[in-house]
C-alpha positions in Angstrom: 0.0 0.0 0.0 1.4 3.4 -1.0 0.7 6.5 1.1 0.9 9.9 -0.4 2.2 12.3 2.3 1.9 15.5 0.2 -1.1 17.8 0.1 -2.3 19.2 -3.2 -1.3 22.9 -3.5 1.7 22.5 -1.2 4.0 20.7 -3.6 7.4 22.2 -4.0 6.9 22.8 -7.7 3.6 24.5 -7.1 5.3 27.5 -5.4 4.6 30.8 -7.2 7.4 32.4 -9.1 9.0 35.4 -7.3 8.0 38.8 -8.6 10.7 40.8 -10.3 12.0 43.7 -8.3 11.5 47.1 -9.9 12.6 50.4 -8.6 9.1 51.8 -8.9 7.7 49.3 -6.4 10.5 49.5 -3.8 10.4 52.7 -1.8 13.5 54.1 0.0 13.4 53.9 3.8 14.0 57.6 4.1 10.9 58.4 2.1 8.9 56.1 4.3 10.1 58.0 7.4 9.2 61.3 5.8 5.6 60.1 5.4 5.3 59.2 9.1 3.8 61.9 11.3 4.7 62.5 14.9 1.8 62.4 17.4 0.3 65.8 18.0 0.8 67.1 21.6 0.0 70.6 22.6 2.4 70.6 25.5 5.4 68.7 26.7 3.5 68.0 30.0 0.9 66.1 28.0 3.6 64.2 26.2 5.1 63.0 29.5 1.6 62.6 31.0 2.4 65.0 33.8 -1.0 66.6 33.4 -2.7 63.5 34.9 -3.0 63.7 38.7 -0.8 61.2 40.5 -2.4 58.2 42.2 -2.8 58.7 45.9 -5.3 58.3 48.7 -7.5 61.0 47.2 -7.7 59.5 43.8 -7.9 55.8 44.7 -11.3 54.4 45.7 -11.5 52.4 49.0 -11.2 48.7 48.8 -14.4 46.8 48.2 -16.2 45.4 51.2 -15.8 41.7 51.7 -18.7 39.4 50.7 -21.3 38.6 53.4 -20.5 35.7 55.6 -16.8 36.7 56.2 -16.1 37.8 59.7 -13.8 40.7 60.2 -11.3 40.1 63.0 -8.6 42.0 64.6 -5.0 40.6 64.7 -5.3 38.9 68.1 -8.6 37.0 67.3 -7.3 36.1 63.9 -4.1 34.6 65.4 -6.3 32.7 68.0 -8.5 31.4 65.2 -5.5 30.1 63.1 -4.0 28.5 66.3 -7.2 26.7 67.1 -7.7 25.5 63.5 -4.1 24.2 63.4 -4.4 22.4 66.8 -7.6 20.7 65.6 -5.9 19.5 62.4 -2.9 18.3 64.3 -5.2 16.3 66.7 -7.1 14.8 63.7 -3.8 13.9 62.0 -2.5 12.2 65.1 -5.7 10.1 65.2 -5.4 9.3 61.5 -1.7 8.5 61.9 -2.5 5.8 64.5 -5.0 4.3 62.0 -2.3 4.5 59.2 -4.7 6.6 57.1 -2.6 9.8 57.1 -0.6 10.9 54.1 3.0 11.7 54.8 2.9 15.1 53.0 -0.1 16.2 55.3 1.9 15.3 58.4 5.0 17.2 57.0 2.9 20.3 56.3 1.2 20.3 59.7 4.6 19.9 61.3 5.9 22.9 59.3 2.9 25.1 60.2 3.3 24.1 63.9 7.0 24.9 63.9 6.2 28.3 62.2 3.6 29.0 64.9 6.1 28.1 67.6 8.7 30.5 66.2 6.1 33.3 65.9 5.3 32.7 69.6 9.0 33.1 70.4 9.2 36.4 68.6 6.0 37.6 70.2 7.3 36.7 73.7 10.7 38.3 73.0 8.9 41.5 71.9 6.9 41.7 75.1 10.0 40.8 77.2 11.9 43.8 75.7 9.1 46.2 76.8 6.7 46.1 73.8 3.2 47.3 74.1 
């Protein structure tokens, strides 16, 4: 069985012949540059966009309000919430670990988060020991 791998119209001999170059068709690059127009600006401040007011607290809108159902917490209650959530997951992981249902990557991540929390507590305690508010 013979398979034809060429497509009609894409054969090498079907390529069109190149057009002969004439001086009337080719335009010098300098003539092309002379036809281009620079943008019209009335003032150099407009060109550099210095006439636009800078972004700041007066020109930026306040952030959108969070969707309903999300509780707003201060830093202390947020930290306590994360601490409670992590302790709950560590207890659940310990129970699952005794049943051999825990995945090793979950245990590693919980250990990493617990270590991070412990180091945060050390920094917090040192801050208060040095006379922090």
